[in-house]
Structure formats: C-alpha cells, structure tokens
TIFI-886528 format. One line per field, with one value per residue: chain; x, y, z of N, C-alpha, C in turn. Coordinates in nm, 4 decimals. Example, Ala and Ser with C-alpha at 12.3 -4.5 7.8 and 13.67 -1.06 7.14 Angstrom:
REM TIFI-886528
ch: c(A / A);
n.px: c(1.3190 / 1.2850);
n.py: c(-0.5690 / -0.2250);
n.pz: c(0.7800 / 0.7080);
ca.px: c(1.2300 / 1.3670);
ca.py: c(-0.4500 / -0.1060);
ca.pz: c(0.7800 / 0.7140);
c.px: c(1.3200 / 1.2900);
c.py: c(-0.3300 / 0.0030);
c.pz: c(0.7800 / 0.7870);
This chain:
REM TIFI-886528
ch: c(A / A / A / A / A / A / A / A / A / A / A / A / A / A / A / A / A / A / A / A / A / A / A / A / A / A / A / A / A / A / A / A / A / A / A / A / A / A / A / A / A / A / A / A / A / A / A / A / A / A / A / A / A / A / A / A / A / A / A / A / A / A / A / A / A / A / A / A / A / A / A / A / A / A / A / A / A / A / A / A / A / A / A / A / A / A / A / A / A);
n.px: c(-1.1318 / -1.1363 / -0.8676 / -0.8366 / -1.0144 / -0.8810 / -0.6486 / -0.7573 / -0.8475 / -0.6013 / -0.4823 / -0.6595 / -0.6184 / -0.3539 / -0.3867 / -0.5568 / -0.3875 / -0.1816 / -0.3329 / -0.3938 / -0.1417 / -0.0870 / -0.2861 / -0.1948 / 0.0446 / -0.0575 / -0.1938 / 0.0170 / 0.1651 / -0.0096 / -0.0064 / 0.2590 / 0.2660 / 0.0825 / 0.1172 / -0.0720 / -0.2575 / -0.4887 / -0.4465 / -0.2186 / -0.3228 / -0.5037 / -0.3231 / -0.1937 / -0.4021 / -0.4323 / -0.1860 / -0.2103 / -0.4136 / -0.2856 / -0.0775 / -0.2259 / -0.3459 / -0.1194 / -0.0345 / -0.2513 / -0.2272 / 0.0193 / -0.0461 / -0.2198 / -0.0871 / 0.1863 / 0.5204 / 0.6865 / 0.5151 / 0.4318 / 0.6482 / 0.7397 / 0.5342 / 0.5712 / 0.8224 / 0.7580 / 0.5783 / 0.7530 / 0.9033 / 0.7029 / 0.6330 / 0.8612 / 0.8463 / 0.6113 / 0.6919 / 0.8629 / 0.6761 / 0.5439 / 0.7505 / 0.7808 / 0.5366 / 0.5586 / 0.7564);
n.py: c(-0.3205 / -0.4790 / -0.4757 / -0.2097 / -0.2007 / -0.3785 / -0.2344 / -0.0258 / -0.1699 / -0.2606 / -0.0169 / 0.0648 / -0.1309 / -0.0747 / 0.1861 / 0.1412 / -0.0105 / 0.1728 / 0.3632 / 0.2182 / 0.1935 / 0.4628 / 0.5261 / 0.3698 / 0.5036 / 0.7478 / 0.6561 / 0.5527 / 0.7838 / 0.9270 / 0.7603 / 0.7885 / 1.0596 / 1.0836 / 0.8730 / 0.6025 / 0.3221 / 0.2582 / 0.3974 / 0.2707 / 0.0151 / 0.0726 / 0.1462 / -0.0955 / -0.2466 / -0.1091 / -0.1700 / -0.4465 / -0.4439 / -0.3054 / -0.4830 / -0.6994 / -0.5818 / -0.5379 / -0.8007 / -0.8941 / -0.7251 / -0.8048 / -1.0611 / -1.0052 / -0.8156 / -0.8549 / -0.8646 / -0.6390 / -0.4221 / -0.3452 / -0.2764 / -0.0240 / 0.0348 / -0.1761 / -0.1124 / 0.1238 / 0.0205 / -0.1315 / 0.0743 / 0.1994 / -0.0024 / -0.0121 / 0.2435 / 0.2089 / 0.0212 / 0.1835 / 0.3583 / 0.1813 / 0.1232 / 0.3745 / 0.3987 / 0.2006 / 0.3033);
n.pz: c(-3.0118 / -2.7825 / -2.7013 / -2.6212 / -2.4043 / -2.2367 / -2.1816 / -2.0332 / -1.8118 / -1.7103 / -1.6431 / -1.4466 / -1.2486 / -1.1819 / -1.0847 / -0.8651 / -0.7068 / -0.6556 / -0.5167 / -0.2866 / -0.1689 / -0.1290 / 0.0590 / 0.2688 / 0.3221 / 0.4194 / 0.6480 / 0.7999 / 0.8377 / 1.0000 / 1.2248 / 1.3019 / 1.3632 / 1.5707 / 1.7892 / 1.8664 / 1.9762 / 1.8252 / 1.5829 / 1.4921 / 1.4489 / 1.2429 / 1.0449 / 1.0127 / 0.9024 / 0.6626 / 0.5531 / 0.5111 / 0.3210 / 0.1103 / 0.0526 / -0.0409 / -0.2668 / -0.4230 / -0.4700 / -0.6226 / -0.8431 / -0.9421 / -1.0284 / -1.2421 / -1.4006 / -1.3943 / -1.2496 / -1.3020 / -1.3389 / -1.0899 / -0.9442 / -0.8406 / -0.6594 / -0.4824 / -0.3755 / -0.2444 / -0.0595 / 0.0993 / 0.2180 / 0.3657 / 0.5439 / 0.6999 / 0.8159 / 0.9589 / 1.1463 / 1.2907 / 1.4018 / 1.5704 / 1.7523 / 1.8690 / 1.9977 / 2.1899 / 2.3504);
ca.px: c(-1.2015 / -1.0961 / -0.7365 / -0.8617 / -1.0728 / -0.7751 / -0.5617 / -0.8299 / -0.8441 / -0.4657 / -0.4638 / -0.7415 / -0.5497 / -0.2378 / -0.4359 / -0.6050 / -0.2695 / -0.1173 / -0.4200 / -0.3776 / -0.0136 / -0.1039 / -0.3641 / -0.1035 / 0.1348 / -0.1327 / -0.2213 / 0.1435 / 0.1976 / -0.0946 / 0.0430 / 0.3845 / 0.2371 / 0.0049 / 0.1265 / -0.1830 / -0.2849 / -0.5911 / -0.3883 / -0.1293 / -0.4092 / -0.5539 / -0.2114 / -0.1734 / -0.5080 / -0.3967 / -0.0730 / -0.2649 / -0.4877 / -0.1882 / -0.0099 / -0.3212 / -0.3595 / 0.0027 / -0.0384 / -0.3484 / -0.1715 / 0.1235 / -0.1133 / -0.2809 / -0.0011 / 0.3266 / 0.6019 / 0.7419 / 0.4128 / 0.4084 / 0.7781 / 0.7441 / 0.4418 / 0.6348 / 0.9269 / 0.6896 / 0.5255 / 0.8647 / 0.9341 / 0.5947 / 0.6430 / 0.9668 / 0.7919 / 0.5132 / 0.7692 / 0.9090 / 0.5600 / 0.5216 / 0.8552 / 0.7482 / 0.4236 / 0.6064 / 0.8522);
ca.py: c(-0.2727 / -0.5587 / -0.4273 / -0.0833 / -0.2362 / -0.4403 / -0.1264 / 0.0428 / -0.2583 / -0.2573 / 0.1136 / 0.0641 / -0.2144 / 0.0028 / 0.2985 / 0.0888 / -0.0507 / 0.2955 / 0.4224 / 0.1404 / 0.2312 / 0.6014 / 0.5214 / 0.3181 / 0.6145 / 0.8409 / 0.5916 / 0.5452 / 0.9211 / 0.9571 / 0.6820 / 0.8489 / 1.1912 / 1.0666 / 0.7305 / 0.5475 / 0.1837 / 0.2558 / 0.4411 / 0.1626 / -0.0913 / 0.1178 / 0.1386 / -0.2390 / -0.2863 / -0.0505 / -0.2474 / -0.5725 / -0.4121 / -0.2718 / -0.6069 / -0.7764 / -0.5134 / -0.5625 / -0.9398 / -0.9030 / -0.6555 / -0.8928 / -1.1701 / -0.9623 / -0.7285 / -0.8954 / -0.8040 / -0.5088 / -0.3178 / -0.3052 / -0.2624 / 0.1002 / 0.0189 / -0.2667 / -0.0365 / 0.2146 / -0.0635 / -0.1617 / 0.1953 / 0.2236 / -0.1051 / 0.0353 / 0.3572 / 0.1541 / -0.0378 / 0.2958 / 0.4055 / 0.0829 / 0.1439 / 0.4998 / 0.3717 / 0.1169 / 0.3787);
ca.pz: c(-2.8936 / -2.6668 / -2.6564 / -2.5522 / -2.2751 / -2.1582 / -2.1343 / -1.9254 / -1.6958 / -1.6569 / -1.5793 / -1.3255 / -1.1498 / -1.1370 / -1.0052 / -0.7380 / -0.6301 / -0.6084 / -0.4154 / -0.1639 / -0.1090 / -0.0824 / 0.1834 / 0.3697 / 0.3565 / 0.5040 / 0.7769 / 0.8738 / 0.8763 / 1.1154 / 1.3384 / 1.3458 / 1.4199 / 1.6934 / 1.8230 / 1.9445 / 1.9355 / 1.7198 / 1.4565 / 1.4498 / 1.3952 / 1.1129 / 0.9511 / 0.9847 / 0.8093 / 0.5331 / 0.5017 / 0.4605 / 0.1986 / 0.0066 / 0.0144 / -0.1214 / -0.3960 / -0.5002 / -0.5157 / -0.7321 / -0.9590 / -0.9972 / -1.1000 / -1.3675 / -1.4808 / -1.3883 / -1.1448 / -1.3395 / -1.3302 / -0.9507 / -0.8785 / -0.7636 / -0.5470 / -0.3867 / -0.3078 / -0.1527 / 0.0474 / 0.1876 / 0.2953 / 0.4618 / 0.6478 / 0.7901 / 0.8916 / 1.0523 / 1.2559 / 1.3720 / 1.4780 / 1.6774 / 1.8530 / 1.9366 / 2.0864 / 2.3012 / 2.4331);
c.px: c(-1.1567 / -0.9609 / -0.7525 / -0.9182 / -0.9678 / -0.6818 / -0.6280 / -0.8282 / -0.7071 / -0.4391 / -0.5402 / -0.6745 / -0.4289 / -0.2813 / -0.4852 / -0.4891 / -0.2005 / -0.2010 / -0.4068 / -0.2487 / -0.0199 / -0.1813 / -0.2795 / -0.0100 / 0.0654 / -0.1583 / -0.0951 / 0.1843 / 0.1169 / -0.0425 / 0.1748 / 0.3611 / 0.1699 / 0.0059 / 0.0137 / -0.2146 / -0.3845 / -0.5331 / -0.2893 / -0.2113 / -0.4629 / -0.4447 / -0.1823 / -0.2781 / -0.4797 / -0.2809 / -0.1218 / -0.3369 / -0.3901 / -0.1140 / -0.0989 / -0.3358 / -0.2380 / 0.0055 / -0.1352 / -0.2931 / -0.0613 / 0.0615 / -0.1651 / -0.1867 / 0.1445 / 0.4040 / 0.6480 / 0.6421 / 0.3924 / 0.5381 / 0.7850 / 0.6528 / 0.5013 / 0.7451 / 0.8650 / 0.6331 / 0.6357 / 0.9020 / 0.8277 / 0.5953 / 0.7502 / 0.9177 / 0.6909 / 0.5834 / 0.8221 / 0.7946 / 0.5303 / 0.6238 / 0.8264 / 0.6360 / 0.4682 / 0.6972 / 0.7860);
c.py: c(-0.3492 / -0.5121 / -0.2983 / -0.1121 / -0.2964 / -0.3340 / -0.0484 / -0.0398 / -0.2556 / -0.1266 / 0.1195 / -0.0164 / -0.1392 / 0.1176 / 0.2519 / 0.0472 / 0.0719 / 0.3631 / 0.3494 / 0.1779 / 0.3751 / 0.6066 / 0.4675 / 0.4292 / 0.7120 / 0.7830 / 0.5845 / 0.6847 / 0.9634 / 0.8865 / 0.7383 / 0.9833 / 1.1822 / 0.9198 / 0.6862 / 0.4095 / 0.1780 / 0.2967 / 0.3380 / 0.0497 / -0.0530 / 0.1101 / -0.0066 / -0.2901 / -0.2322 / -0.1260 / -0.3790 / -0.5497 / -0.3825 / -0.3962 / -0.6919 / -0.7142 / -0.5382 / -0.7059 / -0.9571 / -0.8377 / -0.7396 / -1.0039 / -1.1253 / -0.8819 / -0.7727 / -0.8146 / -0.6627 / -0.3948 / -0.2672 / -0.2839 / -0.1376 / 0.0903 / -0.0727 / -0.1964 / 0.0575 / 0.1377 / -0.0951 / -0.0445 / 0.2199 / 0.1208 / -0.0644 / 0.1513 / 0.3089 / 0.0908 / 0.0717 / 0.3502 / 0.3107 / 0.1008 / 0.2703 / 0.4777 / 0.2941 / 0.1935 / 0.4528);
c.pz: c(-2.7696 / -2.6132 / -2.5770 / -2.4134 / -2.1829 / -2.1023 / -2.0219 / -1.7984 / -1.6298 / -1.5836 / -1.4475 / -1.2147 / -1.0944 / -1.0465 / -0.8687 / -0.6477 / -0.5720 / -0.5004 / -0.2819 / -0.0914 / -0.0562 / 0.0489 / 0.2981 / 0.4159 / 0.4522 / 0.6432 / 0.8622 / 0.9205 / 0.9987 / 1.2399 / 1.3906 / 1.4143 / 1.5558 / 1.7323 / 1.9167 / 1.8885 / 1.8193 / 1.5840 / 1.4029 / 1.3864 / 1.2575 / 1.0074 / 0.9146 / 0.8849 / 0.6693 / 0.4699 / 0.4405 / 0.3275 / 0.0832 / -0.0410 / -0.0754 / -0.2610 / -0.4836 / -0.5525 / -0.6323 / -0.8587 / -1.0238 / -1.0794 / -1.2355 / -1.4575 / -1.4874 / -1.2857 / -1.1771 / -1.3189 / -1.1881 / -0.8735 / -0.7900 / -0.6409 / -0.4403 / -0.3085 / -0.2046 / -0.0337 / 0.1481 / 0.2759 / 0.4026 / 0.5743 / 0.7488 / 0.8761 / 0.9953 / 1.1716 / 1.3486 / 1.4576 / 1.5942 / 1.7886 / 1.9339 / 2.0358 / 2.2094 / 2.3971 / 2.5454);
C-alpha cells in the first residue's frame, strides 16, 4: 500500500509542476498578446511559482522527472523577455 501511495504522490508532484508551467505559458501568452505592465508582472509571478514547483519536484523526484518542465520553463522565460521588450518599445 505504501508503494501505491508513493506513486500517487509522485504523480501529483509531476502534475502540479506541469500545471505551474502551463499557467506560466498562459500568462506569457497574455502578456505577448496585450503588452501591459500588469500582465508582465503576473507572468513574472507565474514564472517564480513555476521555478519553485520545479525545484520542489527535483527534490522529491529527481532531475529526470522534471526535464521536460524545465525545458518548457526555459522557452517561456525567453517568451517573457520578448514580451518585456515589446512593452518597452
């Protein structure tokens, strides 16, 4: 039974991590579509949350389990930087 519970916990951590990155994607998409300081700030908050979720997942699951989420995070950080440049223009 303990192994089954552990697998559920691992799946939950992975799902929460993926949800954090998905929310970041949505926030960055909004900021790119409608460049505004408030949307950039919201995307920054989502980025911080996603980074924290990935760090927690690494601690409990190991690096391999969050590799895809980390790659997605990197892409979203680049998109966020583009949104910031658009706002400054």
